[in-house]
Residue, then its C-alpha position, 0 to 999 in steps of 0.5 A: m388429124s394432128d394439131w397444126r401447132e406441131n408445124l410451128i418449129e421452135s426447138d433446136e431438134g426441130i430446126a436441126d431436122l428441118l435443116s438436114r432435109t434442106r437443099r433448095v431455098a427460095v429467098l423471098g425479098i432477096k436483094t441484089e448484089q448492089a445491096a451487099g452488106q445487108p442481110a437480105h443479100d448476105v444470108p443467101a450468099v453465105l448459104q449458097a457458098k455452103g452448098l445450098e441451091i438459092v432461088p431468088v424471089p425479089v420483091y423489088y428490083p424489077e430490072a433484075t433477071e439474075i441474083l447470085g448467078q441464079k434466075v429470078y422469079r417474081k412469085v414463089a409459086d412460079v419457081p419450078g420444081p420443089v422448094d424445101v424452105v422459103d426464107v422470108f425477108r419481109r417486114p411482118g406487116d408485109i407478109p400477108p399478101h405473100v401467104d397465098d403465093l406460099l400456099a400455092k407452092k407448098p414448100l416443106a417450110v417457110w422461114f421468117q428471118s430474125g426479127i420477123r414474126n407474123e402469127e396469123a401468117a404462120e397459123r395459115l401456113a401451119r394449118a396447110g401442113i407447111l412447117v414454120v420457123q419464126d424470128r431466127c436467122l437461117k444462116v446462124e442456124w445453118r452454122r450451128h446445126r450444119g457447120 
């Protein structure tokens, strides 16, 4: 069996490969249009404009039924169909309660945005065969590798 650490993506080559396979992104912790100007809204909006399918999974905003024109789901595991990447906008200490939900969905990858690292969560996900990127901006990396 391969070493789970191989699922921790840190190289430019690994990120480029992951992004080449990414079409559908669930955004855990996405913010509504009222938060325009904040990364948890603007990053998914830019990615959507670049052609990615964005699936909103807000943590707050119980009244929201759509964000960026897409149906809202309350848990990642409730999103129908496959998910390539779950883009996480949560503080590092707020990630552990979401790990079981992420494991239940089993996306290709989980991406912790810039400034977000949680080694324990990353290890649990990687041991389950899920690729993990930490402390990088998906929008920045998309622009670098995909244009």
